[in-house]
N, C-alpha and C positions, 0 to 999 in steps of 0.2 A: 504494500500500500504506500502511495506517495504521501508521506506524513511529515508535518512539522509539529514539534512539541514546544509550547511556550510556557515558561516557568517564571512568573513574576516573583521577585524576592526583594526583601528589605532587611538588612542586617542579619543574614542567615549563613554566615561563614562556617558555622559549626555543623551544618547539616546539608548545605547545598551540593557539595561534592558527592555525598552519598546518594542524594536524590538523582543527580545526573547519571551516576553509575547504574542505579536501579532502573531508571528509564531505559538506558541503553540495552539492558539485558532483555527487555521484553518487546523492543521495536526492531524493525529491520535495520541492518547495518548502515543503510544509506539515509535513514531518517534524519531530519534536521532537528537539532535541539537548541533552542534559543532561551537564554536566561536574560531577563530584563531586570537589571540592577537599578532599583528605584532610589538612587541617591544614598546608598548605604554608607555608613561611617566606619565599616569594618572591611574585611577582605572578601566579601561575597563574590565580586566579579573575578578576582584573582583565582579563588578556589574553583569557580565554575569553568573558567578558561583552562585551568590545569587539567580538567576532565574532558576538554575538547568541545565544550559548548560554544556556540556563537553568542557574543555578548552585545547587548544594547545597554548602555550606561547613561543614566540621567545624572547630571551634575548636582541636582537637588531633588528632594523627595517630591514627587508629582502626584502620587496617589495610585491605587491599584488600577483604576479605570484607564488612566493614561498608559500604564505599563501594559495592560491587556491590549489596548488599541495599537500601541507601537509594536508590540510583538506580533499581532495579527497582520499589520501592514507589512512587516518585514518577512513574514512567512512565505516561502516559495512553493509549498506543496498544495495539493488539491484538498487535503484534509488537515485541519488544525486542531490539536488537542491542547487544552489548558489544564495545568496541574499546579497547585499552590507550592511555593518554595519553603514552607514551614515544616514539612515532614508529617503533616496530618493525613494527607492522602497517600494511599498505597499504590505505587507504580505497578505492582503485580496485577492490579485491576484494569490496567490500560487495555488489554485484549478484550475485556468485556465491553468497553466503550466503542472499540473499533468494529466489533462484529456487526452491530446493526447498520453501520455505515456501508458495509458491503452489500446490504440488502435494501438500500435505497433511502435510509434515514438521512435527514439534513442536519439534525441537531440532537445530540445524545447527552443526557444528563446522568452523571453518577450520583444516584440518590442515596443519601445517608440513611434515610428513613426506611427504604426498602432493604438495606443491607445491615451492617453491623456497626453499632456505636460502642466503642470501647470506653472503659472508665475514664472520665476526665476529658472526653473528646469534645464536649460542648457544655457550656454552662446552662443552667435553667433559664436565665434571662435570654440568652441567645436562642435557645430552643423555642421559647414562647414568642419572641419577636418573629422568628422565621416562620413559625406555624401560622401566626396571624396574617403575615404578608402572603403566604401561600394560599390560605383560605380566601383572602380578598381577591387575589389574582384569579382563582378558579371561579369565584362568584361574578366578577366583572367581565371575564373573558370566556366564560362557559368552557373552561378547560378542566383537566383532571391531573394536574401536576402534584407530585408529593413533596418535592424538594426544590422550590424556586430559587433558593439562595446558594445552591451548590456551585462551587467554583471549578469542580472537576467535571469537565465536559469536552465534547468533541463536535466540531462543526464542519460542514461542507463549505469551503472558502468562497466559491463562486456565488453561493446563495447569500451568505452573510455580508460579503463585501459590497453588495448592492444597497445595503441598509446604512443609515447614517447614525453613528453612535457619538455621544458627547459626554457621557458620565466620566467623572475624573476619579471617583472613589469606589468604595465597595458596592455602590449601586449599579455598577457595570453589569453584574449578573442579572439583575432585574431588567435593565434596559434591553439587553440582548434577548432575553426570554420573551418579553412583551412584544418586541418587534418581530421575533420569529413567529409568535402566535398570530399576530395581526396579518402577517404576510403568508399565513397558512403553510409554513414549512412543516415538514414531517418530523415530529418530535417524539423521541423515545427515551424512557428512563430505564436504567439498569442498576442493580444493587451493588454497592461498594462498601468498603470498610473504612471507617474514620477513627483515628487514634488521637490521643492527647499529644499536644506539642511536645517534642523532646527537649526543646530549649526555648527560652524567652517567653514573651507574652504577646497577645494580639494587640494591634494598634487600632482596632475598630472602636469607634465611639458609637455604642449600640443605639441609644435613644435618638441621637442626632441622625444616624443612618436611617432609622425607622421613619422619621419625619420626611427625610429626603426621598425615600422610596415611595411613601404614600403620595407625595406631590408628583413624583414621576409617573405613578400609576394613573393618577387623575389626568395628567397632561396627555398621556398616551391614549386614554379612553376617548378624549375629545379632539384628537388630531388624526388626520388620515394617514 
């Protein structure tokens, strides 16, 4: 499969090399691996480059949405897979996301709720916010998504590059999904395993993100 893997990362020098290695083990040898270093203050870019990843480096922290958009724009393959650089997603699940793409899917989500949530993988607050957002999306868009906020996903590039994305932060997952639903792309969910972060803490501002996503949802509802 003609594949690019995009890994957004911020201050992940302790785990990014292992992630690149584990991704390489489950994809074809000619797959493109892109690490977008979002203005890290540590050696994230250096560690990823040592493992042979293509590096996109922001001089300052721009936000996850910018990293995703830059990685997507730089990807040269027909299929683009996104996996977080914090070590919570399991690269061993990548073949599960790729399989529906070979059967005509345009957008595959690695659903944490259909799979396995290990101890400490998500806080109660994050779970609640994610659940509320997903329920609202399903209500407003007549969809049947289980995990709207999952960052572990694979897309058909020619379908997604026709859409315009502007989210700069963690709301990028919602924006991509809503536009995929509105444009009637073929969306599939597969079960994946989610683990506790091996190092560090999340940079997500949960309640602020929730408000941004709600505003984004309303905007998308009333725009063509």
